[in-house]
C-alpha positions in Angstrom: -19.0 0.5 -14.7 -17.6 0.0 -11.2 -14.5 -2.2 -10.5 -15.4 -5.4 -9.1 -14.4 -5.8 -5.6 -12.1 -9.0 -6.4 -10.1 -6.7 -8.7 -9.6 -3.8 -6.0 -6.9 -5.6 -3.8 -4.4 -5.9 -6.8 -4.9 -2.5 -7.9 -4.5 -1.1 -4.6 -1.2 -2.5 -4.4 -0.6 -1.6 -7.8 -1.2 1.8 -7.0 1.2 1.7 -3.8 3.8 0.3 -6.6 3.7 3.3 -8.6 4.0 5.3 -5.9 7.0 3.7 -4.7 8.7 4.0 -8.2 7.2 7.4 -9.3 8.5 8.7 -5.7 11.5 6.7 -4.9 12.4 4.8 -1.8 12.1 7.9 0.5 9.6 7.5 3.2 5.7 8.9 2.2 5.3 12.5 3.6 2.4 12.6 6.0 -1.0 12.8 4.6 -3.3 13.6 7.6 -1.6 16.3 9.3 -2.1 18.9 6.1 -4.7 21.4 6.9 -6.4 20.1 3.8 -6.0 16.7 5.2 -9.1 14.2 6.2 -8.3 15.0 10.0 -8.8 18.7 9.8 -11.2 18.9 7.5 -13.5 16.6 10.1 -12.3 18.5 12.8 -13.7 22.1 11.1 -16.7 20.0 10.5 -17.1 19.0 14.0 -16.6 22.4 15.4 -19.4 23.7 12.8 -21.7 21.4 13.8 -20.8 20.6 17.5 -20.3 16.8 16.8 -17.0 15.8 18.5 -18.1 12.3 17.2 -16.4 13.1 13.8 -13.2 13.4 14.9 -13.1 10.0 17.3 -12.7 7.8 14.4 -8.9 9.4 13.9 -7.6 8.5 17.6 -7.8 5.4 19.8 -10.1 4.8 22.6 -7.5 6.2 25.3 -7.2 9.6 23.7 -11.2 10.3 23.6 -11.2 12.3 27.0 -8.7 14.4 26.0 -9.9 15.5 22.7 -13.5 15.6 24.2 -12.7 17.8 26.5 -10.4 20.1 24.4 -13.2 19.8 21.8 -15.9 21.2 24.1 -13.7 24.1 25.4 -12.9 25.2 21.9 -16.4 25.1 20.7 -17.5 26.9 24.1 -15.3 30.0 22.8 -16.5 30.1 19.2 -19.0 32.8 19.5 -16.4 34.9 21.9 -13.3 36.7 21.3 -12.1 35.8 17.6 -8.5 36.3 18.4 -8.8 33.7 21.6 -11.0 31.4 19.7 -8.4 31.3 16.9 -5.4 30.1 19.3 -7.5 27.4 21.2 -8.7 26.1 17.7 -5.2 26.1 16.4 -4.3 24.0 19.5 -7.1 21.8 19.0 -6.3 21.3 15.5 -2.6 20.5 16.7 -3.6 18.1 19.5 -6.1 16.0 17.4 -3.3 15.6 14.6 -0.5 15.2 17.0 -2.4 12.2 18.7 -3.9 10.8 15.3 -0.1 10.7 14.4 0.6 8.7 17.9 -1.8 6.1 17.0 -0.3 5.5 13.3 3.2 5.5 15.4 4.4 8.1 13.5 6.1 11.7 14.8 4.1 15.0 14.6 6.0 17.6 12.9 3.4 20.4 12.8 0.5 21.0 10.6 1.4 21.8 6.9 -0.2 24.3 4.4 -3.1 23.3 2.2 -1.8 21.9 -1.3 1.4 20.4 0.0 -0.3 16.6 0.1 1.6 14.8 -2.7 -0.8 14.9 -6.0 -1.2 10.9 -5.8 -2.7 11.0 -2.2 -5.2 13.9 -3.7 -6.0 11.8 -6.7 -6.7 8.7 -4.3 -9.0 11.0 -1.9 -11.0 12.1 -4.9 -11.5 8.4 -6.1 -13.1 7.9 -2.7 -15.1 10.9 -2.8 -16.3 9.9 -6.5 -17.1 6.7 -5.5 -14.7 4.9 -8.1 -11.3 4.0 -8.2 -11.5 2.7 -12.1 -9.7 5.9 -13.7 -7.0 6.0 -11.0 -6.2 2.4 -11.0 -5.9 2.3 -14.7 -3.8 5.7 -14.7 -1.3 4.0 -12.2 -1.4 0.5 -13.7 -0.4 1.9 -17.3 2.1 4.0 -15.5 3.7 1.2 -13.6 3.8 -0.9 -16.8 5.8 1.9 -18.6 8.3 2.3 -15.8 9.0 -1.7 -15.7 9.3 -1.9 -19.6 11.6 1.1 -19.5 13.8 -0.9 -16.8 13.5 -3.8 -19.0 14.7 -2.2 -22.2 17.6 -0.9 -20.3 18.8 -4.1 -19.0 18.1 -5.9 -22.1 20.4 -3.6 -23.8 23.1 -3.5 -21.6 22.8 -7.3 -22.0 24.3 -7.4 -25.2 27.3 -5.4 -24.3 28.0 -6.4 -20.6 31.5 -8.5 -21.3 32.8 -5.8 -23.5 34.6 -4.0 -20.7 34.0 -3.6 -17.0 32.8 -0.6 -17.2 29.9 -2.0 -19.2 29.5 -4.6 -17.2 29.1 -2.6 -14.2 26.3 -0.6 -16.1 24.3 -4.0 -16.7 24.8 -5.0 -12.8 23.0 -2.0 -11.8 20.4 -2.0 -14.5 19.7 -5.7 -13.7 19.8 -5.0 -10.0 17.0 -2.3 -10.4 14.8 -4.3 -12.8 14.9 -7.3 -10.8 14.5 -5.7 -7.4 11.3 -3.9 -8.9 9.7 -6.7 -9.9 10.2 -8.2 -6.6 8.6 -5.4 -4.8 5.5 -5.7 -7.1 5.2 -9.1 -6.7 5.3 -8.8 -2.7 3.1 -6.0 -2.8 0.4 -7.9 -4.8 0.7 -11.1 -2.7 0.5 -9.5 0.4 -2.4 -7.5 -0.6 -1.0 -4.1 -0.4 -2.4 -3.1 3.2 -2.1 0.2 4.7 -0.1 -0.6 8.2 0.3 2.7 9.5 1.7 6.0 8.1 0.5 7.9 5.5 
């Protein structure tokens, strides 16, 4: 049975929490700049079907002229010299992804090989393709609960010995801060709906 819409927002927020907890605090790697990402996938489909509209959703209105012009040039070379077409097609893909990254306020660092997208992002795309987020949400919810429980158990154990020595006290403080900050991050993400505000 499909997940009810009113439950989707909290689960999306929980998914973001799980990504943070599993991956750490480093910035999320780009998703849309890989060869198997959605931008390039739509670009290749657009070239196959001569339909530039398939890629315009990835850019802003003031970028459309540049992309449309480059698309038409690229498509016009499709049946010509394969080497020339390959070079121009690569330029088209790179330009499209670069402009898309600009709309996100993120730097463009080149197209990444297929298979380099993080597993969690591939799973999130698969959920969209399958039309249900139930399995993914359940997996992430379970994993998040497990991590919270582990952090709690660590701080609870150290709480009993925190006054034995300064060393044990510092271990407790470290675990306590980690535990409370994790819970606050979860609370804040759930409270704000876990919206996607830019980078992938």
